[in-house]
C-alpha positions, 0 to 999 in steps of 0.5 A: 470490512467485509469478513468473507474477504480474505488477507490471505493470497498464495505465497511464491514458491522461493524468492518473488521476482520482485525481491533482489535475492542477496536482499531477500536472503538476508532478510530471511537469516535475520528472521531465522537469527532473531525472530519475528518480532521486529514486524510483529511490533508494526501491529502492537503499535497501531493502538497508539497510532490510531489512538493520535491520529484521532485528531485529525478524524473529518480533516480533508486533504486538500493538496493535489493527490494520487491514489494507486495500489494493487487489486490483490491487495488484501487490505484493498480488498478488505475494504473494497475502497472505489475511487468515489470513496475517496474524493470526498475525503480528498476533493483534489484527487488527480489520479486512482490508479488500480494495478491488476494482479499486483498485490500490497507493494506495487512499486516493487512488483509494477515499478514501470506502471508506478514510475510513469503513473507518478512521474505522470502526476507529479507534471501535472501537480506542478503544472497547477 
């Protein structure tokens, strides 16, 4: 990974427009009440996940696949993933969709774009 790139991007002020206000307020109240331990446990569990996933090192994903992502997703920006990087391990890649200006949750930030792309991909995959 390129250490010059960052996962950080500006946070929205208040509840972002992609979020349901009631859901966001409930999440904030939960964090204020219980702390942030639950979400952090995801990161604490990563090493065991990677240890188990090692059994699949070098495996290819052969079923039809589609990769859509937000160009502002810090994970993508750090990895600088290109379509050619995927085709070696996903030889049946049927779609590669960078969504400009969108972050880590494209299905919430750009649902119309994601839905249209997925419905098209599923229609093409069903015809195979």
